[in-house]
MIDRENFI-249028 format. One record per atom (N, C-alpha, C, O, CB): x negated, y negated, z. Coordinates in steps of 0.1 Angstrom, whole numbers, padded with zeros to 4 digits, always signed. Atoms other than C-alpha are relative to their C-alpha. Last residue first. Glycine has a CB too. Example, Ala and Ser with C-alpha at 12.3 -4.5 7.8 and 13.67 -1.06 7.14 Angstrom:
<pts>
+0009+0011+0000
-0137+0011+0071
+0008-0011+0008
+0003-0022+0009
-0004-0005-0014
-0009+0012+0000
-0123+0045+0078
-0009-0012+0000
-0019-0012+0007
+0010+0000+0012
</pts>
This chain:
<pts>
-0006-0008+0011
-0083-0031-0050
-0008+0012-0003
-0005+0020-0012
+0000-0009-0013
-0009-0011-0006
-0089-0047-0016
+0006+0008-0011
+0016+0015-0009
+0010-0006+0009
-0010-0005+0009
-0119-0068-0028
+0008+0011+0006
+0002+0021+0011
-0005+0004-0014
+0001-0014+0004
-0138-0084+0000
+0012+0003-0010
+0023-0003-0008
+0001+0009+0012
+0004+0000+0014
-0142-0122+0002
+0000+0014-0006
-0005+0016-0017
-0013-0007-0002
+0002-0013+0006
-0124-0124+0035
-0003-0002-0015
+0006-0006-0022
+0012+0009+0003
+0014-0004-0004
-0122-0153+0059
-0003+0014-0005
-0009+0022+0002
-0001-0001+0016
-0001-0014-0006
-0084-0153+0053
-0014+0004+0006
-0014+0014+0013
+0004+0010-0011
-0009+0001-0012
-0086-0191+0048
+0002+0013+0007
+0003+0014+0019
+0014-0006-0005
+0007+0007-0011
-0117-0187+0026
+0009-0001+0012
+0004+0001+0023
-0003-0014-0005
+0010-0008-0005
-0100-0160+0005
-0007-0007+0012
-0011+0000+0022
-0011+0004-0011
-0006-0010-0008
-0069-0181+0001
-0011+0009+0006
-0009+0012+0018
+0009+0009-0009
-0005+0006-0012
-0089-0211-0010
+0007+0010+0009
+0005+0010+0021
+0010-0011-0004
+0011+0003-0009
-0109-0190-0034
+0005-0006+0013
+0000-0003+0024
-0011-0009-0007
+0005-0013-0005
-0078-0176-0050
-0011-0002+0010
-0011+0005+0020
-0004+0009-0012
-0010-0004-0010
-0064-0212-0053
-0004+0013+0006
-0003+0015+0018
+0014+0001-0007
+0001+0008-0012
-0096-0223-0070
+0010+0004+0011
+0006+0004+0022
+0002-0015-0005
+0012-0004-0008
-0096-0193-0093
-0002-0009+0012
-0006-0004+0023
-0012-0001-0009
+0010+0011+0002
-0060-0199-0104
-0012+0003+0009
-0010+0006+0021
+0006-0014+0002
+0002+0010-0011
-0041-0166-0100
-0011-0010-0004
-0022-0006-0008
-0003+0007+0013
+0011+0010+0004
-0027-0144-0127
+0000-0011+0010
+0009-0018+0013
+0003-0005-0014
-0003+0014-0002
-0007-0116-0111
-0012-0008-0004
-0023-0006+0001
+0004-0002+0015
-0003+0006+0013
-0014-0082-0127
+0003-0015+0002
+0005-0022-0008
+0012+0007-0006
+0013+0003+0007
-0032-0069-0096
+0003-0007-0013
-0006-0014-0018
-0007+0013-0003
+0005+0014-0002
+0001-0074-0078
-0013-0003-0006
-0017-0014-0007
+0000-0002+0015
+0005+0002-0013
+0015-0043-0095
-0006-0014+0002
-0007-0021-0007
-0011+0011+0004
+0014+0007-0002
+0036-0040-0125
-0004+0000+0014
+0005+0001+0023
+0001-0014-0006
-0002+0014-0006
+0065-0014-0127
-0014-0006+0001
-0024+0001+0004
+0007+0000+0014
-0005+0009+0011
+0062+0016-0151
+0001-0015+0005
+0003-0024-0003
+0012+0004-0005
+0008+0001+0012
+0059+0042-0124
+0006-0009-0010
+0018-0010-0012
-0002+0014-0006
-0007-0002+0013
+0076+0035-0091
-0010-0002-0012
-0018-0011-0012
+0011-0010-0001
-0003+0012+0007
+0054+0039-0061
+0006+0003-0013
+0003+0013-0020
-0013-0008-0001
-0013+0000+0006
+0058+0071-0041
+0004-0012-0008
+0015-0016-0009
+0011+0003+0009
+0000-0011+0010
+0023+0079-0029
+0013+0001-0008
+0015+0011-0015
-0002+0013+0008
+0011+0001+0009
+0019+0045-0013
+0000+0011-0010
-0004+0009-0022
-0013+0001+0009
-0003+0007+0012
+0054+0045+0001
-0011+0000-0010
-0009-0001-0022
+0005-0014+0003
-0006-0010+0008
+0044+0071+0027
+0003-0006-0014
+0002+0001-0024
+0013+0005+0006
+0010-0010+0003
+0020+0047+0043
+0006+0010-0010
-0001+0014-0019
-0005+0007+0012
+0010+0006+0009
+0045+0018+0042
-0010+0010-0005
-0014+0010-0017
-0006-0012+0006
-0007+0001+0013
+0072+0040+0057
-0009-0006-0010
-0010-0001-0022
+0013-0009+0001
-0001-0014+0006
+0049+0051+0086
+0006-0001-0014
+0002+0005-0024
+0009+0008+0009
+0013-0005+0003
+0039+0015+0093
+0001+0013-0007
-0006+0016-0017
-0009+0001+0013
+0005+0008+0011
+0074+0001+0091
-0013+0006-0005
-0016+0007-0017
-0001-0015+0004
-0007-0004+0012
+0087+0029+0113
-0005-0007-0012
-0007-0001-0023
+0015-0003+0002
+0005-0013+0003
+0060+0023+0139
+0007+0005-0013
+0001+0011-0022
+0002+0010+0011
+0014+0002+0006
+0068-0014+0139
-0005+0013-0004
-0011+0014-0015
-0009-0007+0011
-0002+0006+0013
+0105-0006+0145
-0013-0001-0007
-0014+0001-0019
+0007-0013+0001
-0004-0010+0008
+0095+0017+0174
+0002-0005-0015
-0001+0002-0024
+0013+0007+0005
+0012-0008+0002
+0076-0011+0190
+0003+0012-0009
-0005+0015-0017
-0005+0005+0014
+0010+0006+0009
+0106-0035+0184
-0013+0009-0002
-0018+0010-0014
-0005-0013+0005
+0010+0008-0007
+0131-0011+0201
-0011-0005-0010
-0014+0002-0019
-0007+0008+0011
+0013-0006+0001
+0158+0001+0177
-0010-0009+0007
-0012-0021+0003
-0004+0003-0015
-0001-0014-0004
+0194-0007+0186
-0013+0007+0000
-0015+0018+0006
+0010+0007-0010
-0010+0000-0011
+0195-0045+0186
+0002+0014+0005
+0006+0017+0016
+0013-0006-0005
+0006-0001-0013
+0163-0043+0167
+0009-0001+0011
+0005-0002+0023
-0011-0010+0000
-0008+0008-0010
+0183-0035+0135
-0007+0002+0014
-0006+0013+0020
+0015+0005+0000
+0000-0005-0014
+0158-0023+0109
+0008-0010+0009
+0006-0022+0009
-0014+0002+0005
-0007+0010-0009
+0162-0027+0071
+0001+0006+0014
+0005+0017+0015
+0014-0004-0006
-0003-0005-0013
+0137-0009+0048
+0006-0011+0008
+0001-0023+0008
-0013+0005+0007
+0003-0014+0000
+0131-0012+0011
+0004+0006+0013
+0007+0018+0014
-0014+0003-0004
+0010-0005-0009
+0147-0047+0008
-0001+0016-0001
+0008+0023-0004
+0003-0003+0015
+0013+0006+0003
+0165-0067-0018
-0011+0006+0008
-0023+0003+0005
+0000-0015+0003
+0006-0007+0011
+0195-0044-0016
-0014-0006-0004
-0021+0000-0012
+0009+0000-0012
+0009-0011-0005
+0201-0057+0019
-0006+0007-0012
-0017+0014-0010
+0008+0010+0009
+0000-0010+0010
+0216-0090+0005
-0011+0011+0004
-0022+0010+0001
-0004-0006-0014
-0003-0013-0006
+0222-0110+0037
+0000+0012-0010
+0005+0023-0007
+0013+0000+0006
+0008-0003-0012
+0205-0141+0026
+0002+0014+0005
-0007+0020+0010
+0002-0011+0010
-0007+0000-0013
+0222-0140-0008
-0009+0004+0012
-0016+0014+0011
+0012+0009-0001
-0002-0014-0005
+0197-0147-0035
+0007-0001+0013
+0004-0009+0022
-0014+0006+0002
-0013-0005+0004
+0197-0179-0056
+0003+0015+0004
+0008+0023-0004
+0002-0002-0016
+0003-0013+0006
+0160-0184-0050
+0013+0006-0005
+0013+0017-0012
-0007+0009+0009
+0012-0001+0009
+0159-0221-0042
-0002+0013-0007
-0008+0013-0018
-0012-0004+0008
+0001+0011+0008
+0194-0227-0027
-0011+0001-0010
-0010-0003-0022
-0002-0013+0008
-0011+0001+0010
+0201-0193-0014
-0001-0011-0009
+0004-0011-0021
+0013+0000+0007
+0000-0012+0009
+0168-0186+0003
+0010-0002-0011
+0008+0001-0023
+0002+0012+0008
+0012+0000+0008
+0164-0222+0017
+0000+0012-0010
-0002+0010-0022
-0012+0002+0010
+0000+0011+0010
+0200-0225+0028
-0012+0001-0009
-0011-0001-0021
+0001-0014+0007
-0010-0003+0010
+0201-0191+0046
+0000-0011-0011
+0000-0007-0023
+0014+0000+0006
+0005-0011+0008
+0169-0199+0064
+0009+0004-0011
+0005+0007-0022
-0003+0013+0009
+0012+0005+0009
+0180-0233+0075
-0005+0011-0009
-0007+0009-0020
-0011-0005+0010
-0005+0008+0011
+0214-0220+0087
-0011-0005-0009
-0009-0005-0021
+0007-0013+0006
-0007-0009+0010
+0200-0191+0106
+0004-0009-0011
+0003-0005-0023
+0012+0007+0007
+0010-0007+0007
+0176-0215+0124
+0006+0009-0011
+0001+0010-0022
-0008+0009+0009
+0007+0010+0008
+0204-0239+0134
-0011+0008-0009
-0012+0005-0021
-0007-0010+0008
-0009+0004+0011
+0226-0211+0146
-0007-0009-0010
-0006-0008-0022
+0013-0006+0005
-0001-0011+0009
+0198-0196+0167
+0008-0004-0012
+0005+0000-0023
+0006+0012+0007
+0013-0002+0007
+0190-0230+0182
+0000+0012-0010
-0005+0011-0021
-0011+0003+0011
+0001+0011+0010
+0227-0238+0190
-0013+0003-0008
-0014+0001-0020
-0001-0013+0006
-0010-0002+0010
+0232-0205+0208
-0002-0010-0011
-0001-0006-0023
+0014-0001+0006
+0005-0011+0008
+0199-0209+0227
+0010+0003-0012
+0006+0006-0023
-0002+0013+0008
+0012+0004+0007
+0209-0243+0239
-0005+0011-0009
-0009+0008-0021
-0011-0005+0010
-0005+0010+0010
+0244-0232+0249
-0012-0004-0009
-0011-0006-0021
+0007-0012+0006
-0007-0008+0011
+0230-0201+0267
+0004-0010-0011
+0002-0006-0023
+0012+0007+0006
-0013-0005-0003
+0205-0222+0286
+0006+0007-0011
+0001+0007-0022
+0009-0013+0004
-0010+0010+0002
+0168-0223+0281
+0014+0005+0003
+0015+0017+0005
-0001-0005-0015
-0005+0004-0013
+0138-0203+0293
+0010-0012-0001
+0008-0023+0005
-0012-0004+0009
+0002+0014-0001
+0122-0201+0259
+0005-0006+0013
+0004-0018+0015
+0006-0007-0012
+0013+0004+0006
+0117-0164+0257
-0003-0015+0003
-0014-0018+0006
-0001+0004-0014
+0011-0005-0009
+0146-0155+0280
-0013-0005-0004
-0021-0009+0004
+0001+0015+0000
-0002+0005-0014
+0172-0177+0263
-0011+0004+0009
-0017-0004+0016
+0014+0005+0006
+0005+0014+0000
+0158-0168+0229
+0002-0006+0013
-0007-0014+0017
+0007-0008-0011
+0015+0000+0000
+0163-0131+0237
-0006-0014+0000
-0016-0016+0007
-0005+0008-0013
+0005-0004-0013
+0199-0136+0248
-0015+0000+0000
-0021-0004+0010
+0005+0013+0003
-0002+0012-0009
+0207-0156+0216
-0006+0004+0014
-0013-0004+0020
+0015-0003+0001
+0010+0010+0003
+0192-0128+0195
+0001-0012+0009
-0009-0017+0013
+0001-0004-0015
+0013-0005-0005
+0213-0102+0213
-0011-0010-0003
-0020-0012+0005
-0003+0014-0007
+0000+0001-0015
+0245-0122+0207
-0014+0005+0006
-0018-0001+0016
+0011+0008+0006
+0002+0014-0005
+0237-0126+0170
-0001-0001+0015
-0010-0009+0020
+0012-0009-0005
-0012+0007-0002
+0232-0089+0163
-0002-0014+0006
-0011-0016+0014
+0010+0008+0009
-0006-0004-0012
+0197-0080+0152
+0013-0007+0001
+0015-0018-0005
-0009-0002+0012
-0012+0008-0004
+0176-0082+0121
+0005+0006+0013
+0001+0016+0018
+0011+0001-0011
-0002-0002-0014
+0142-0072+0106
+0012-0008+0005
+0012-0020+0003
-0012-0003+0009
-0008+0010-0007
+0140-0069+0069
+0003+0004+0014
+0007+0015+0016
+0014-0003-0008
-0007-0004-0012
+0112-0051+0051
+0008-0012+0005
+0004-0023+0004
-0011+0004+0011
-0008+0010-0006
+0099-0052+0016
+0008+0004+0012
+0015+0014+0011
+0009-0006-0011
-0010-0006-0008
+0070-0030+0004
+0008-0011+0008
+0002-0018+0016
-0006+0011+0010
-0004+0009-0011
+0049-0044-0024
+0012+0007+0007
+0021+0012+0001
+0005-0014-0006
+0008-0001-0012
+0029-0021-0046
+0003-0009+0011
-0005-0012+0020
-0015-0002-0004
-0001-0014-0005
+0055-0016-0074
-0008+0002+0013
-0004+0011+0021
-0006+0009-0010
+0014-0006+0000
+0060-0053-0080
+0001+0014+0007
+0006+0015+0018
-0010-0010+0007
+0004-0005+0013
+0096-0063-0089
-0014+0006-0001
-0017+0012-0011
+0002-0010-0011
-0009-0010+0004
+0103-0087-0061
-0005+0006-0013
-0010-0002-0022
+0015-0005-0001
+0008-0012+0004
+0072-0106-0050
+0009+0011-0004
+0005+0023-0004
-0009+0004+0011
+0011+0004+0008
+0088-0141-0048
-0007+0012-0006
-0012+0012-0017
-0010-0009+0008
-0005+0004+0013
+0120-0125-0035
-0011-0004-0010
-0011-0001-0021
+0010-0012+0001
-0007-0011+0006
+0106-0106-0006
+0006-0003-0014
+0006+0006-0022
+0012+0004+0009
+0010-0009+0007
+0081-0133+0001
+0007+0011-0007
+0002+0016-0017
-0010+0005+0010
-0006-0006+0011
+0110-0156+0010
-0009+0008-0009
-0008+0010-0021
+0006-0011-0009
+0002+0008+0012
+0089-0177+0033
+0004+0006-0013
-0001+0004-0023
-0015-0004-0001
-0009+0010+0004
+0089-0149+0059
-0003-0007-0013
-0010-0002-0021
+0001-0010+0011
-0011+0002-0008
+0059-0130+0072
+0009-0012-0005
+0004-0023-0006
-0004-0002+0015
-0005+0014+0001
+0035-0117+0047
+0013-0002+0007
+0022+0005+0004
+0002-0003-0016
-0014+0000-0005
+0015-0086+0057
+0005-0015-0001
-0001-0023+0006
+0002+0006+0015
-0006+0011-0008
-0016-0084+0036
+0014+0003+0005
+0021+0010-0002
-0001-0013-0008
+0000-0004-0014
-0039-0058+0021
+0005-0011+0010
-0002-0015+0019
-0014+0005+0004
-0002-0014-0005
-0043-0075-0012
-0001+0002+0015
-0008-0006+0022
-0009+0009-0007
+0012-0003-0008
-0058-0107-0026
+0001+0014+0005
-0009+0021+0006
-0001-0010+0012
+0010-0004+0009
-0031-0107-0053
-0013+0004+0008
-0020+0013+0004
-0003-0010-0010
-0003-0013+0004
-0005-0109-0026
-0011+0006-0009
-0014+0018-0008
+0014+0001-0007
+0002-0008-0012
-0021-0140-0011
+0002+0015-0004
-0006+0024+0000
+0009-0004+0011
+0014-0001-0002
-0022-0155-0046
-0004+0008+0012
-0014+0016+0011
-0006-0015+0001
+0005-0009+0010
+0014-0147-0052
-0015+0002+0001
-0020+0013-0001
+0004-0005-0014
-0004-0013-0004
+0024-0163-0019
-0005+0010-0010
-0010+0021-0006
+0015+0001+0001
+0008-0004-0011
+0004-0194-0028
+0003+0014+0005
-0006+0022+0007
+0002-0010+0012
+0014-0003+0005
+0019-0196-0062
-0009+0004+0011
-0017+0013+0010
-0005-0013-0007
+0000-0013+0007
+0054-0193-0047
-0014+0004-0005
-0018+0015-0005
+0010-0001-0012
-0001-0011-0010
+0047-0221-0023
+0000+0013-0006
-0007+0023-0001
+0013-0002+0008
+0014-0002-0005
+0035-0243-0052
+0000+0011+0011
-0009+0019+0012
-0005-0013+0006
+0008-0007+0011
+0068-0237-0070
-0014+0002+0005
-0020+0013+0003
+0000-0009-0012
-0004-0014+0000
+0087-0245-0037
-0008+0008-0011
-0013+0019-0009
+0015+0002-0003
+0006-0006-0012
+0068-0278-0034
+0003+0015+0000
-0006+0023+0004
+0005-0007+0012
+0014+0000+0002
+0076-0288-0070
-0007+0007+0012
-0016+0016+0010
-0006-0014-0002
+0002-0011+0009
+0113-0279-0065
-0015+0002-0003
-0020+0013-0004
+0007-0004-0014
-0001-0013-0006
+0113-0300-0034
-0002+0011-0009
-0009+0021-0005
+0014+0001+0006
+0011-0001-0009
+0099-0331-0052
+0001+0014+0007
-0009+0021+0009
+0000-0011+0011
+0011-0004+0008
+0124-0326-0080
-0012+0002+0009
-0020+0011+0006
-0003-0012-0010
-0002-0014+0005
+0153-0325-0056
-0012+0004-0008
-0017+0016-0007
+0013+0001-0009
+0003-0009-0012
+0140-0357-0038
+0001+0015-0005
-0007+0023-0001
+0010-0003+0011
+0014+0001-0004
+0138-0376-0071
-0004+0010+0011
-0014+0017+0010
-0003-0014+0004
+0009-0007+0009
+0171-0363-0084
-0014+0000+0004
-0022+0009+0002
+0002-0006-0014
+0012+0008+0001
+0190-0374-0053
-0010+0007-0009
-0016+0016-0004
-0006-0003+0014
-0001+0008+0012
+0224-0358-0058
-0012-0009-0002
-0011-0018-0011
+0013-0008+0000
-0001-0009+0012
+0218-0330-0034
+0001-0007-0013
-0001-0001-0024
+0012+0010+0002
+0013-0003+0005
+0207-0357-0010
+0000+0010-0011
-0010+0010-0019
-0009+0006+0012
+0004+0011+0009
+0243-0369-0008
-0014+0003-0005
-0017-0001-0016
+0000-0013+0007
-0008+0001+0012
+0257-0337+0007
-0006-0010-0010
-0007-0006-0022
+0014-0003+0003
-0014+0004-0002
+0228-0333+0031
+0008-0001-0013
+0002+0001-0024
+0000-0014+0007
-0005+0011+0008
+0198-0313+0024
+0014-0004+0004
+0022+0005+0006
-0001+0004-0015
-0010-0004+0010
+0187-0292+0053
+0004-0012-0008
+0007-0023-0003
+0011+0007+0007
-0011+0010+0002
+0156-0305+0071
+0009+0004-0011
+0006+0003-0023
-0006-0014-0002
-0008+0001-0012
+0135-0276+0083
+0012-0009-0001
+0022-0008+0006
-0008-0003+0012
-0007-0013-0001
+0120-0268+0049
+0010-0001+0012
+0021+0005+0010
-0011+0011+0003
-0010-0002+0011
+0112-0304+0042
+0008+0012+0002
+0020+0013+0000
-0006-0001-0014
-0010+0010-0004
+0094-0308+0076
+0011+0001-0011
+0023+0000-0007
-0006-0014+0000
-0007-0005-0012
+0075-0276+0069
+0011-0009+0004
+0022-0004+0007
-0010+0002+0012
-0009-0011+0003
+0066-0287+0034
+0008+0004+0012
+0020+0006+0010
-0009+0011-0006
-0013+0003-0005
+0053-0322+0044
+0009+0012-0002
+0021+0011+0000
+0006-0012-0006
+0000+0000-0014
+0016-0315+0040
+0014-0001+0006
+0015+0001+0018
-0009-0011+0005
-0014-0002-0004
+0019-0306+0004
+0001+0002+0015
+0005+0012+0020
+0005+0013-0007
-0008+0012-0002
-0014-0322-0006
+0014+0002+0004
+0022-0008+0005
-0001-0008-0012
-0005+0005+0013
-0031-0292-0022
+0009-0012+0002
+0015-0016-0008
+0007+0011-0007
+0012+0003+0009
-0052-0285+0009
+0004-0005-0013
-0004-0011-0020
-0008+0013-0001
+0006+0012-0004
-0020-0288+0030
-0012-0004-0008
-0015-0016-0011
-0004+0000+0014
-0007+0011+0006
-0004-0261+0010
-0005-0013+0003
-0005-0022-0005
+0015+0001+0004
+0003+0000+0014
-0032-0237+0020
+0008-0012-0007
+0002-0019-0015
+0004+0013-0006
+0014+0005+0002
-0029-0247+0057
-0004-0001-0015
-0010-0010-0019
-0010+0010+0007
+0000+0014-0001
+0009-0244+0056
-0014-0006-0002
-0016-0017-0007
+0005-0004+0014
-0004+0006+0013
+0006-0209+0042
+0000-0015+0001
-0003-0022-0009
+0015+0005-0003
+0010-0003+0011
-0014-0199+0072
+0003-0007-0013
-0005-0014-0019
-0002+0015-0002
+0012+0009-0003
+0009-0216+0097
-0011+0002-0011
-0016-0008-0015
-0006+0004+0014
-0003+0014+0003
+0040-0201+0082
-0012-0008+0001
-0015-0017-0007
+0012-0005+0008
-0012+0005-0005
+0026-0165+0083
+0002-0015-0004
-0006-0020-0013
+0001+0001+0015
-0003+0012+0006
+0000-0143+0067
+0014-0005+0005
+0024+0001+0002
-0001+0000-0015
-0013+0005-0004
-0015-0115+0087
+0002-0014-0005
-0006-0023-0002
+0002+0001+0015
-0001+0014-0003
-0044-0097+0070
+0014-0004+0003
+0024+0002-0002
-0005-0009-0012
-0004+0009+0011
-0042-0059+0071
-0001-0015+0005
-0001-0017+0017
+0014+0002-0005
+0012+0008+0003
-0060-0036+0095
+0002-0009-0012
-0007-0012-0020
-0011+0010-0004
+0004-0004+0013
-0030-0012+0094
-0013-0006-0004
-0020-0002-0014
+0010-0004-0010
+0002-0015+0001
-0025-0014+0131
-0005+0004-0013
-0014+0013-0014
+0014+0006+0003
+0011-0004-0008
-0031-0052+0133
-0003+0015-0001
-0014+0020-0002
+0003-0003+0015
+0013+0005+0006
-0009-0060+0103
-0012+0005+0008
-0021+0010+0003
+0000-0015+0000
+0002-0008+0012
+0020-0038+0117
-0013-0004-0007
-0021+0005-0010
+0011-0003-0010
+0005-0014-0003
+0016-0053+0151
-0002+0008-0012
-0012+0016-0012
+0011+0006+0009
+0014+0001-0005
+0017-0089+0138
-0005+0014+0003
-0016+0017+0001
+0000-0009+0012
+0009+0002+0011
+0048-0081+0117
-0014-0001+0004
-0023+0005-0002
+0004-0014-0007
+0001-0012+0008
+0066-0066+0146
-0010-0001-0011
-0018+0007-0014
+0014+0004-0005
+0008-0009-0007
+0059-0096+0168
-0002+0013-0007
-0013+0019-0007
+0006+0003+0014
+0014+0006+0000
+0072-0120+0142
-0009+0010+0007
-0020+0013+0002
+0000-0013+0008
+0007-0003+0013
+0103-0098+0135
-0014-0005+0000
-0023+0001-0006
+0007-0007-0011
+0013-0005-0004
+0114-0099+0172
-0008+0004-0013
-0018+0011-0012
+0001+0013+0008
-0001-0014+0003
+0150-0104+0160
-0013+0007+0004
-0013+0020+0003
+0003+0003-0014
-0004-0007-0012
+0153-0139+0176
+0000+0016-0002
+0004+0023+0008
+0012-0004+0005
+0006+0007-0012
+0154-0157+0143
+0005+0007+0012
+0017+0009+0015
+0005-0015+0000
-0009+0009-0006
+0164-0132+0116
-0007-0006+0012
-0015+0001+0019
+0013+0006+0003
-0006-0002-0013
+0135-0116+0098
+0010-0011+0004
+0008-0022+0000
-0011+0002+0011
-0009+0011-0002
+0118-0111+0064
+0008+0003+0013
+0010+0015+0016
+0011-0001-0012
-0009-0002-0011
+0087-0090+0064
+0009-0012+0001
+0004-0023+0005
-0007+0003+0013
-0007+0012-0003
+0067-0086+0032
+0010+0003+0011
+0017+0013+0011
+0007-0007-0012
-0013-0002-0007
+0042-0058+0030
+0006-0014+0003
-0001-0022+0009
-0002+0008+0013
-0007+0012-0006
+0014-0059+0004
+0013+0005+0007
+0020+0013+0002
+0003-0010-0011
+0007+0013+0001
-0012-0035-0008
+0006-0011+0007
-0001-0019+0014
-0002-0003-0015
-0008+0012+0000
+0000+0000+0000
-0009-0012+0000
-0019-0013+0007
+0010+0000+0012
</pts>
């Protein structure tokens, strides 16, 4: 296996699962912070703020703002593709499942849990009230849904986009991580014939070098 993408609902423990999978497999771990570093090198320092601020009704008719966001998302896609081309990576979030759909050597995972369980977890993790946690989970869900559906035209809850879906409301996160690792290892010998792999992705040399430098890895994983 070369690449694992992990999409997760807020409060589903997807972040911890992704980190454990990467650590166990000896893969690079790529998350929002890492991608932000690369985007920042190309001048897209406002991506996270743009991502978190949902377009209002009137902003949807602002051609200038819409064009700016489209350019940033295009650059985001290029970064994700460059990371995938590097190989041996776990990519957390940022719609990696859609950007890298169709590649035989990419394993797509979704981690989810019932809303009430996620609210309870956020209450405990952030030591906040039920109302605060409830609002925080709803806000995060809304942002993620809007980003995926607006820019990629993919339903946020479309399970057919994933190779493995795990409900951590019923499956403990440690077991979920084990399932992902085992499934990814088995998937190596069962890749679809005829589909392209991430080695076929054309990556600008400067961007490829920026990714390698940020990963602190110049080794070929092919």
